[in-house]
C-alpha positions as CSV (number, residue, x, y, z in Angstrom):
1,M,8.7,-182.6,-88.1
2,F,7.2,-179.1,-88.1
3,N,3.5,-178.9,-88.9
4,S,2.0,-176.0,-90.7
5,K,0.8,-174.3,-87.5
6,K,4.3,-174.4,-86.0
7,I,5.7,-173.0,-89.2
8,N,3.2,-170.2,-89.3
9,M,4.0,-169.4,-85.6
10,L,7.7,-169.4,-86.3
11,N,7.2,-167.0,-89.3
12,K,5.2,-164.7,-87.1
13,I,8.0,-164.6,-84.4
14,V,10.6,-164.0,-87.1
15,L,8.5,-161.2,-88.6
16,A,8.0,-159.7,-85.1
17,V,11.8,-159.7,-84.4
18,I,12.5,-158.1,-87.8
19,L,9.9,-155.4,-87.1
20,V,11.5,-154.7,-83.7
21,W,14.9,-154.4,-85.2
22,L,13.6,-152.2,-88.0
23,S,11.9,-150.0,-85.4
24,F,15.2,-149.9,-83.3
25,F,17.3,-148.9,-86.3
26,S,14.7,-146.4,-87.3
27,I,14.8,-144.8,-83.8
28,Q,18.6,-144.9,-83.9
29,A,18.6,-143.3,-87.3
30,Q,16.2,-140.6,-86.1
31,Q,18.3,-139.9,-83.0
32,T,21.5,-139.7,-85.2
33,L,19.7,-137.4,-87.6
34,W,18.4,-135.3,-84.6
35,G,21.9,-135.2,-83.1
36,S,23.4,-134.2,-86.5
37,Q,20.7,-131.6,-86.9
38,Q,21.4,-130.2,-83.4
39,E,25.1,-130.0,-84.1
40,K,24.3,-128.3,-87.4
41,E,22.0,-125.8,-85.8
42,S,24.4,-125.1,-82.9
43,I,26.2,-121.8,-83.2
44,Y,29.3,-123.1,-81.4
45,S,32.3,-124.9,-82.7
46,I,33.7,-127.0,-79.7
47,Q,37.1,-128.5,-79.2
48,D,36.9,-130.2,-75.8
49,S,40.0,-132.4,-75.8
50,V,42.8,-130.0,-76.9
51,M,46.3,-131.0,-75.6
52,I,48.9,-128.2,-75.3
53,R,52.5,-129.3,-74.7
54,T,54.7,-127.0,-72.7
55,R,58.4,-126.2,-73.5
56,G,59.3,-128.7,-70.8
57,G,57.2,-131.5,-72.3
58,A,54.3,-131.4,-69.8
59,E,50.7,-131.6,-71.0
60,I,48.0,-129.1,-70.5
61,S,44.4,-130.2,-71.2
62,A,42.2,-127.5,-72.6
63,M,38.8,-126.7,-74.2
64,V,38.2,-124.1,-77.0
65,V,34.8,-122.8,-78.0
66,R,34.3,-120.5,-81.0
67,K,31.4,-119.4,-83.1
68,K,30.8,-121.8,-85.9
69,N,31.8,-120.7,-89.4
70,D,33.4,-117.6,-87.9
71,N,36.7,-117.1,-89.7
72,V,37.4,-113.6,-88.3
73,P,40.2,-113.6,-85.6
74,R,38.8,-112.7,-82.2
75,P,40.1,-111.6,-78.8
76,V,40.3,-114.6,-76.5
77,V,39.1,-114.9,-72.9
78,L,41.2,-117.5,-71.0
79,Q,40.5,-119.2,-67.7
80,F,43.3,-121.3,-66.3
81,T,42.2,-123.4,-63.4
82,I,42.9,-126.5,-61.2
83,Y,39.1,-127.0,-60.7
84,V,37.9,-129.5,-63.3
85,R,34.2,-129.0,-62.6
86,D,31.0,-130.3,-64.1
87,Q,31.5,-130.2,-67.9
88,G,28.3,-128.3,-68.4
89,R,29.3,-125.6,-66.0
90,D,32.7,-125.1,-67.6
91,M,31.4,-125.3,-71.1
92,Q,28.7,-122.7,-70.3
93,S,31.2,-120.1,-69.2
94,L,33.1,-120.6,-72.5
95,K,29.9,-120.3,-74.5
96,E,29.1,-117.1,-72.6
97,A,32.5,-115.7,-73.8
98,V,31.5,-116.6,-77.4
99,D,28.1,-114.9,-77.0
100,R,29.9,-111.7,-76.1
101,G,32.1,-111.8,-79.2
102,Y,35.2,-113.7,-77.9
103,V,36.8,-117.1,-78.3
104,G,36.5,-118.9,-75.0
105,V,39.4,-121.1,-73.7
106,M,39.5,-123.2,-70.5
107,A,42.9,-124.6,-69.7
108,Y,43.4,-127.0,-66.7
109,T,46.6,-126.9,-64.7
110,R,49.2,-129.6,-65.3
111,G,48.0,-133.1,-64.4
112,K,44.3,-132.3,-64.6
113,R,41.6,-133.7,-66.9
114,F,43.4,-135.4,-69.8
115,S,46.9,-134.4,-68.9
116,K,49.2,-137.3,-67.9
117,S,51.6,-135.0,-66.0
118,E,51.8,-135.1,-62.2
119,I,49.7,-132.6,-60.1
120,Y,51.7,-130.1,-58.1
121,P,49.4,-127.1,-57.4
122,Y,51.0,-123.6,-57.7
123,E,54.5,-124.8,-58.6
124,T,54.5,-124.7,-62.4
125,D,51.4,-122.6,-63.3
126,G,53.3,-119.4,-64.2
127,K,55.5,-121.1,-66.8
128,D,52.6,-123.2,-68.0
129,A,50.4,-120.2,-68.4
130,Y,53.0,-118.6,-70.6
131,D,53.0,-121.6,-72.9
132,V,49.2,-121.8,-73.0
133,I,49.0,-118.1,-73.9
134,D,51.8,-118.6,-76.5
135,W,49.8,-121.5,-78.1
136,I,46.6,-119.5,-78.2
137,S,48.3,-116.4,-79.7
138,K,49.5,-118.5,-82.7
139,Q,46.0,-119.9,-83.6
140,P,44.3,-118.4,-86.6
141,W,41.2,-117.6,-84.6
142,C,43.1,-115.4,-82.2
143,N,43.7,-111.7,-83.0
144,G,46.6,-111.5,-80.7
145,K,44.7,-110.1,-77.7
146,I,44.1,-112.3,-74.7
147,G,42.4,-111.5,-71.3
148,M,42.1,-113.7,-68.2
149,Y,39.6,-113.8,-65.5
150,G,38.5,-116.0,-62.6
151,G,38.5,-116.4,-58.8
152,S,40.6,-117.9,-56.0
153,Y,43.1,-120.4,-57.6
154,N,42.1,-118.9,-61.0
155,G,43.0,-115.5,-59.6
156,F,46.4,-116.8,-58.6
157,T,47.1,-118.3,-62.1
158,Q,46.5,-114.8,-63.6
159,W,49.2,-113.2,-61.4
160,A,51.4,-116.2,-62.0
161,A,51.0,-115.6,-65.8
162,A,51.9,-111.9,-65.2
163,K,55.2,-112.9,-63.5
164,N,56.5,-113.9,-67.0
165,L,54.4,-111.7,-69.1
166,H,53.6,-112.9,-72.6
167,P,53.0,-110.0,-75.1
168,A,49.6,-111.4,-76.0
169,L,48.3,-111.1,-72.5
170,K,46.6,-107.7,-72.3
171,T,44.8,-107.8,-69.0
172,I,43.9,-109.9,-66.0
173,V,40.7,-109.8,-63.8
174,P,41.5,-111.7,-60.6
175,Y,38.8,-112.3,-58.0
176,V,40.0,-113.0,-54.4
177,A,43.3,-114.1,-55.8
178,N,45.4,-116.5,-53.7
179,R,49.1,-115.9,-53.1
180,P,50.8,-119.2,-52.1
181,G,52.9,-118.7,-49.0
182,M,51.0,-115.6,-48.0
183,G,47.5,-116.1,-46.8
184,L,47.5,-119.8,-47.6
185,P,48.5,-122.5,-46.6
186,M,50.2,-120.2,-44.1
187,E,49.4,-116.6,-42.9
188,N,52.3,-114.5,-41.8
189,N,54.4,-117.7,-41.5
190,I,51.8,-119.7,-39.4
191,F,50.4,-122.8,-41.2
192,I,46.6,-122.9,-41.0
193,N,44.5,-126.0,-41.4
194,P,41.8,-125.4,-44.0
195,N,44.2,-126.2,-46.9
196,Y,44.9,-129.7,-45.5
197,E,41.9,-131.4,-47.1
198,W,42.1,-129.1,-50.2
199,S,45.2,-131.0,-51.2
200,F,43.2,-134.2,-51.5
201,Y,40.3,-132.4,-53.1
202,V,42.4,-131.2,-56.1
203,G,45.3,-133.7,-56.0
204,N,43.6,-137.1,-55.7
205,N,42.5,-137.5,-59.3
206,K,42.3,-135.8,-62.7
207,Y,39.0,-134.1,-61.8
208,L,37.9,-133.3,-58.2
209,D,37.7,-135.7,-55.3
210,N,34.3,-134.4,-54.0
211,K,33.8,-137.3,-51.7
212,T,37.0,-136.7,-49.7
213,G,36.7,-132.9,-50.0
214,D,33.2,-132.9,-48.5
215,D,34.1,-135.2,-45.6
216,R,34.5,-132.3,-43.2
217,Q,34.0,-134.5,-40.1
218,R,37.0,-136.7,-41.0
219,F,39.3,-133.7,-41.0
220,R,37.8,-132.1,-38.0
221,N,38.3,-135.3,-36.1
222,M,41.9,-135.5,-37.3
223,M,42.5,-131.8,-36.3
224,F,41.2,-132.2,-32.8
225,K,42.9,-135.5,-32.3
226,W,46.2,-133.8,-33.2
227,W,45.3,-131.0,-30.7
228,E,44.4,-133.3,-27.9
229,T,47.4,-135.7,-28.3
230,G,50.0,-133.0,-28.7
231,V,51.9,-134.8,-31.5
232,A,54.0,-132.9,-34.0
233,Y,52.2,-130.9,-36.7
234,N,54.1,-132.7,-39.4
235,K,52.4,-136.0,-38.2
236,M,48.9,-134.7,-39.0
237,D,48.6,-137.2,-41.9
238,S,49.7,-140.1,-39.7
239,I,46.7,-139.3,-37.5
240,D,44.5,-139.2,-40.6
241,G,45.9,-142.5,-41.8
242,T,46.5,-141.2,-45.3
243,P,49.8,-139.7,-46.5
244,N,49.3,-136.1,-47.6
245,R,52.2,-135.5,-50.0
246,L,51.3,-131.9,-50.8
247,F,50.9,-130.9,-47.1
248,Q,54.3,-132.4,-46.4
249,R,55.7,-130.5,-49.3
250,W,54.3,-127.2,-48.1
251,I,55.3,-127.4,-44.5
252,N,58.9,-128.0,-45.5
253,H,59.0,-124.3,-46.3
254,P,58.0,-122.3,-43.2
255,A,59.8,-119.2,-44.5
256,F,58.6,-117.2,-47.5
257,D,61.5,-118.7,-49.4
258,K,62.4,-119.2,-53.0
259,Y,59.9,-122.1,-53.2
260,W,57.0,-119.7,-52.6
261,Q,58.6,-116.7,-54.3
262,D,58.9,-118.5,-57.6
263,M,55.2,-119.2,-57.9
264,A,54.0,-115.7,-58.5
265,P,55.4,-112.2,-58.9
266,Y,57.9,-111.2,-56.2
267,K,59.5,-107.8,-55.6
268,E,61.1,-106.7,-58.9
269,D,58.9,-109.0,-60.9
270,F,56.1,-106.5,-60.4
271,A,58.1,-103.8,-62.2
272,K,57.6,-105.8,-65.5
273,I,53.9,-105.9,-65.2
274,N,52.5,-103.1,-67.3
275,I,49.1,-104.5,-68.3
276,P,45.8,-103.1,-66.8
277,V,44.4,-105.1,-63.8
278,L,40.9,-105.2,-62.4
279,A,40.7,-107.0,-59.0
280,F,37.7,-107.9,-56.9
281,D,38.0,-108.7,-53.2
282,G,36.1,-108.9,-49.9
283,Y,36.5,-107.6,-46.4
284,Y,35.8,-111.1,-45.0
285,N,37.7,-113.0,-47.6
286,D,40.0,-115.4,-45.7
287,S,42.9,-114.8,-48.2
288,Q,42.3,-111.1,-48.6
289,N,45.9,-110.3,-47.6
290,S,47.0,-112.3,-50.7
291,G,44.9,-110.2,-53.2
292,I,45.8,-106.9,-51.5
293,Y,49.5,-107.9,-51.4
294,Y,49.6,-108.2,-55.2
295,L,48.1,-104.7,-55.6
296,R,50.3,-103.1,-53.0
297,E,53.5,-104.5,-54.6
298,L,52.3,-103.6,-58.1
299,N,51.8,-100.0,-57.0
300,K,55.2,-100.0,-55.3
301,Y,57.3,-101.4,-58.2
302,S,55.1,-100.3,-61.2
303,P,53.1,-97.2,-60.0
304,K,52.1,-96.3,-63.6
305,T,50.4,-99.6,-64.3
306,P,46.6,-99.0,-64.2
307,A,45.3,-101.3,-61.4
308,Y,41.8,-101.1,-60.1
309,L,40.1,-102.7,-57.1
310,V,36.4,-103.3,-56.2
311,I,35.9,-104.4,-52.6
312,G,33.1,-104.8,-50.1
313,P,31.6,-106.8,-47.3
314,Y,32.0,-110.3,-48.9
315,G,33.6,-113.6,-48.1
316,H,35.8,-115.7,-50.3
317,F,33.0,-117.3,-52.3
318,G,30.6,-114.4,-52.0
319,T,33.0,-112.1,-53.8
320,Q,33.0,-114.4,-56.8
321,M,29.2,-114.1,-57.0
322,G,29.1,-110.3,-56.8
323,G,28.4,-110.2,-53.1
324,Q,26.1,-112.1,-50.7
325,E,23.1,-110.8,-48.8
326,V,24.4,-112.2,-45.5
327,V,28.1,-112.8,-44.6
328,N,28.9,-114.6,-41.4
329,G,25.6,-113.6,-39.9
330,Y,25.9,-109.9,-41.0
331,T,23.2,-108.6,-43.4
332,V,24.9,-106.3,-45.9
333,S,23.4,-103.4,-47.7
334,K,21.5,-104.4,-50.9
335,N,23.5,-101.6,-52.6
336,A,26.7,-103.6,-51.9
337,L,25.6,-106.4,-54.3
338,F,26.8,-106.1,-57.9
339,P,26.9,-108.1,-61.2
340,I,30.5,-109.3,-61.2
341,K,30.3,-111.2,-64.5
342,E,28.8,-108.1,-66.2
343,Y,31.4,-105.9,-64.7
344,T,34.1,-108.4,-65.8
345,Y,33.0,-108.3,-69.5
346,Q,32.6,-104.5,-69.4
347,W,36.3,-104.3,-68.5
348,L,37.3,-106.9,-71.1
349,D,35.4,-105.0,-73.7
350,Y,37.2,-101.8,-72.6
351,I,40.7,-103.3,-72.8
352,L,40.3,-105.9,-75.6
353,K,37.8,-104.2,-77.9
354,G,38.2,-100.5,-77.2
355,A,34.8,-99.9,-75.6
356,E,34.2,-97.1,-73.1
357,K,35.7,-97.4,-69.6
358,P,33.2,-99.0,-67.3
359,S,31.2,-96.4,-65.3
360,F,31.4,-98.4,-62.1
361,L,35.1,-97.5,-61.8
362,K,35.1,-94.1,-60.2
363,D,38.7,-94.3,-59.2
364,K,41.5,-96.9,-58.7
365,V,39.9,-98.2,-55.4
366,N,36.1,-98.6,-55.3
367,Y,34.8,-99.7,-51.9
368,Q,31.5,-100.2,-50.2
369,V,31.2,-98.6,-46.7
370,M,29.7,-100.9,-44.2
371,G,27.1,-99.3,-42.0
372,T,25.9,-97.3,-45.0
373,D,24.4,-97.8,-48.4
374,E,27.3,-95.9,-49.9
375,W,30.1,-96.7,-52.4
376,R,33.2,-94.5,-52.3
377,S,36.4,-94.4,-54.3
378,A,40.0,-93.4,-53.7
379,A,43.1,-92.9,-55.9
380,S,45.0,-95.6,-54.0
381,L,44.8,-97.9,-51.0
382,E,46.8,-95.3,-49.0
383,A,44.4,-92.6,-50.1
384,M,41.4,-94.4,-48.5
385,H,42.5,-92.7,-45.2
386,N,43.9,-89.3,-44.4
387,S,44.8,-89.9,-40.8
388,Y,45.7,-92.6,-38.2
389,L,44.4,-92.8,-34.7
390,K,47.1,-94.0,-32.4
391,F,46.2,-95.9,-29.3
392,Y,48.4,-97.4,-26.7
393,L,47.7,-100.8,-25.0
394,G,48.0,-99.5,-21.5
395,S,48.0,-101.1,-18.1
396,V,45.2,-98.9,-16.6
397,K,42.2,-100.9,-15.7
398,V,38.7,-99.7,-16.7
399,S,36.9,-102.8,-15.4
400,D,37.7,-106.2,-14.0
401,N,38.5,-107.6,-17.5
402,E,39.3,-104.5,-19.6
403,Y,42.2,-102.1,-19.9
404,L,42.3,-98.6,-21.4
405,L,43.0,-98.2,-25.1
406,S,44.5,-94.8,-24.6
407,P,45.5,-92.0,-27.1
408,N,48.1,-90.8,-24.5
409,K,51.5,-92.3,-24.2
410,P,51.7,-94.2,-20.9
411,E,54.3,-94.2,-18.2
412,P,57.3,-96.2,-19.2
413,N,58.2,-99.8,-18.3
414,K,54.9,-100.9,-17.1
415,Y,53.4,-104.2,-18.4
416,L,50.8,-106.8,-18.1
417,V,51.7,-110.5,-17.6
418,Q,50.1,-113.4,-19.3
419,K,50.8,-117.1,-18.7
420,V,50.1,-119.7,-21.4
421,D,50.4,-123.4,-20.7
422,F,50.9,-125.2,-24.0
423,A,50.5,-128.5,-22.3
424,D,46.9,-127.6,-21.3
425,R,44.5,-128.8,-24.0
426,T,41.3,-127.8,-22.1
427,T,41.6,-124.2,-23.1
428,S,42.5,-122.4,-26.3
429,N,43.6,-118.8,-27.1
430,N,42.8,-116.3,-29.8
431,D,39.3,-116.5,-31.1
432,Y,40.1,-114.2,-34.0
433,Y,38.0,-115.6,-36.9
434,P,35.2,-113.2,-38.0
435,D,32.3,-115.6,-37.7
436,P,30.0,-114.3,-36.5
437,V,30.8,-110.7,-37.6
438,I,28.6,-109.3,-34.8
439,R,28.9,-110.7,-31.2
440,E,27.3,-110.0,-27.9
441,S,30.6,-110.5,-26.0
442,V,34.3,-111.1,-26.6
443,A,35.2,-112.8,-23.3
444,G,38.4,-114.8,-23.5
445,N,41.7,-115.5,-22.0
446,G,43.6,-112.7,-23.7
447,Y,43.8,-109.0,-22.8
448,V,40.9,-106.7,-23.8
449,F,41.7,-103.0,-24.4
450,I,38.9,-100.6,-24.9
451,S,38.8,-96.9,-25.9
452,E,36.7,-94.1,-24.6
453,P,33.5,-93.4,-26.7
454,L,34.4,-91.8,-30.0
455,D,32.8,-89.4,-32.4
456,A,31.3,-90.8,-35.6
457,M,34.1,-91.7,-38.0
458,L,35.0,-93.8,-41.0
459,V,37.6,-96.6,-40.3
460,N,39.1,-97.1,-43.7
461,G,42.1,-99.3,-44.6
462,S,44.4,-101.8,-42.7
463,F,45.4,-101.2,-39.1
464,L,49.0,-101.7,-38.0
465,G,51.1,-101.3,-34.9
466,N,54.0,-102.3,-32.7
467,I,53.8,-104.9,-29.9
468,K,56.5,-104.5,-27.3
469,L,57.0,-107.7,-25.3
470,S,59.4,-110.0,-23.5
471,I,59.0,-113.7,-23.2
472,N,60.8,-116.6,-21.4
473,K,61.1,-118.6,-24.7
474,K,62.5,-118.1,-28.2
475,D,59.4,-117.5,-30.2
476,V,55.6,-116.9,-30.0
477,D,52.7,-116.6,-32.4
478,L,50.6,-113.5,-31.8
479,G,47.0,-112.6,-32.4
480,L,45.2,-109.2,-32.5
481,T,41.6,-108.6,-33.3
482,L,40.0,-105.2,-33.8
483,Y,36.3,-104.6,-33.0
484,E,33.8,-101.8,-32.9
485,L,31.8,-101.8,-29.7
486,T,28.5,-100.1,-30.6
487,P,26.5,-98.0,-28.2
488,E,24.0,-100.9,-28.1
489,G,26.8,-103.2,-26.7
490,Q,27.4,-105.3,-29.8
491,Y,31.0,-106.2,-30.9
492,F,31.4,-105.7,-34.7
493,H,34.4,-107.6,-36.1
494,L,36.5,-105.2,-38.1
495,S,39.9,-106.9,-38.8
496,Y,42.6,-109.2,-37.4
497,Y,46.2,-110.2,-37.5
498,I,48.0,-113.5,-36.7
499,G,51.7,-113.8,-37.2
500,R,54.9,-115.4,-36.0
501,A,57.2,-113.1,-34.0
502,S,60.4,-114.7,-35.4
503,Y,59.4,-113.7,-38.9
504,A,58.0,-110.2,-38.1
505,K,61.2,-108.4,-39.4
506,D,61.7,-110.6,-42.4
507,N,59.2,-113.2,-43.6
508,T,62.0,-114.9,-45.6
509,K,64.3,-115.5,-42.6
510,R,63.6,-116.7,-39.1
511,Q,65.1,-114.6,-36.3
512,L,64.5,-116.1,-32.9
513,L,63.7,-113.9,-29.9
514,T,66.1,-113.6,-26.9
515,P,64.4,-114.9,-23.7
516,G,64.1,-112.1,-21.2
517,K,64.8,-109.3,-23.7
518,K,62.2,-106.6,-24.6
519,E,61.5,-107.0,-28.3
520,T,59.4,-105.0,-30.8
521,I,57.1,-106.9,-33.1
522,A,55.9,-104.6,-35.9
523,F,52.9,-105.8,-37.9
524,E,50.9,-104.3,-40.8
525,N,49.6,-107.3,-42.9
526,T,46.1,-107.0,-41.5
527,H,42.8,-107.3,-43.3
528,L,41.5,-104.1,-45.0
529,I,38.1,-102.8,-43.9
530,S,35.7,-99.9,-44.5
531,K,33.2,-99.3,-41.7
532,Q,31.2,-96.2,-40.6
533,L,31.4,-96.1,-36.8
534,Q,28.4,-94.7,-34.9
535,K,28.8,-91.8,-32.6
536,G,29.5,-93.2,-29.1
537,S,31.1,-96.4,-30.4
538,R,34.4,-97.6,-28.9
539,L,37.3,-99.4,-30.4
540,V,38.4,-102.7,-28.9
541,I,41.6,-104.6,-29.3
542,I,41.9,-108.2,-28.2
543,L,45.6,-109.1,-27.6
544,N,46.5,-112.8,-27.3
545,V,48.8,-115.7,-28.0
546,N,47.7,-117.9,-30.9
547,K,47.1,-121.3,-29.4
548,N,44.2,-123.3,-30.9
549,A,43.3,-126.4,-33.0
550,F,43.0,-124.5,-36.2
551,S,46.6,-123.8,-37.0
552,E,50.1,-125.1,-36.1
553,L,51.2,-124.6,-32.5
554,N,54.4,-122.7,-31.7
555,Y,55.8,-124.0,-28.4
556,G,58.6,-121.4,-28.5
557,S,61.5,-123.9,-28.2
558,G,63.2,-122.5,-31.2
559,K,63.0,-125.8,-33.1
560,T,61.2,-126.1,-36.5
561,V,57.6,-125.5,-35.3
562,T,56.1,-128.3,-37.4
563,S,58.3,-130.8,-35.5
564,E,57.6,-129.5,-32.0
565,T,55.4,-131.7,-29.7
566,I,53.8,-131.3,-26.4
567,A,57.1,-132.6,-24.9
568,D,58.5,-129.2,-25.9
569,A,55.9,-127.4,-23.8
570,K,57.8,-127.9,-20.5
571,E,57.4,-124.6,-18.5
572,P,54.5,-122.4,-19.5
573,L,55.1,-119.3,-21.6
574,M,55.4,-116.1,-19.6
575,I,54.8,-113.1,-21.7
576,Y,55.1,-109.5,-20.6
577,W,53.0,-107.1,-22.7
578,F,54.6,-103.6,-22.3
579,N,52.2,-100.7,-22.2
580,D,54.1,-98.7,-24.9
581,S,52.7,-101.2,-27.4
582,F,50.4,-99.4,-29.8
583,V,48.0,-99.8,-32.7
584,E,47.3,-97.3,-35.5
585,I,43.7,-97.2,-36.9
586,P,43.3,-95.7,-40.4
587,V,40.4,-93.2,-40.6
588,L,39.0,-90.9,-43.2
589,K,38.0,-87.5,-41.7
């Protein structure tokens, strides 16, 4: 039996519970009201789970942000990306477009975010971009004018969209645009390693696998184990212990074949691109030859298309931020930094809204001159220079470790001999990467060619040349690095080239070398630079065979390089560098 005290206590407990629940529901109601009020007060109308179906039945996940209660059709700013980043970051960039008078759309490549399709980077983005643009153009909030912008992969998707140009796409603004098959995951037909882990980073899930992508030590260990053991390049993922389906897919195409050609504009495709283009790039962007390739080909096949370039002393990520104060240890001029997002929207306003042409575009090519605080401009990439300095890689010694880089044609049929033992893993060749930009020495196992002191001059453009050689094997991967040697004795990295000899004549078809025959390897796909040389500086060329842990290893057997192993090393490579080899340095006098 309950007495009165117990009943009173029970009533108090029940009352307390009721008060707690009432308080909870009151708080919930206030939070709901506050949330509703926030939504009501927000100026944005957000659709964050749009699904666009392509003509082939694939799914593209997208977000659309507009100004609330705005029924006026607007131009649209589209970003098409494989990087599903922090929701706040992506959403903020869309709101920024709305704040500037546009509708903002973020579309994620096939298989990403809410898309149930499979992830195959690069392969379908051109066709999918067309379908995304087509869908946008049919929405009541679109006025029929669409512009794209973004960097790296997002730069690639813009050029991929231009391959099959939709009438509603009016302009593209690519930053450091990738060109699959040219710059990454191979450069001049040599597969390089940095994209190995990237395939896991973007391909492991619907978002980004940051844990795997950030595990640099795992992939460095894998890379050096491959190097030390001498197993085939195509067994790299066996060493890692995790199958890499994208890596295997890529290395099955060592030529710049139809697989790569179909991903972005190729040859005559450029003739159909008639929309204005504004590109941004950097002298120390790893994939610079991708972005410059697009512009060169566009000018070749569609010279009347208005295409502009802004370029300076930046790396891949630095370019996308409008420059960086220090790049690979080199402190750039403060005048080299610029507001890239502001420039982007000035251009979009010019093309999509009829605003004035941006004042920062003085001409088609706008470049910052390293070694000065100056920006210059030129009518084209070719107009950056008005002369070439031709230097021969002679056999005349100027010191124990250096040979003369001479403007005079040398005596015929002389050569330097280099021996490269591919079975030796204690030494590597070709330290070409521009980090640091400024060095105290360039000692190595290749040949060093050095010019006489020069007058002050502006090196402006991409260097090129012919390497005359003879080898005892069927193929070789080459490396050339160009430096300025200052009067103070510092080596300033200007540009470089790596490439496979068997693809030098045609990057779509392998043509093996004949052992013992003198061959000419022409090269021109080098990194563009603008640098004011001091009076008394010298030019330096390092000539070498590409043999290191950072790219695939060509043993010269003639087999598919990715399948070669240390067993194919056998006798060392004997390479004869003939002294009528030359380089041509672009200068503006």
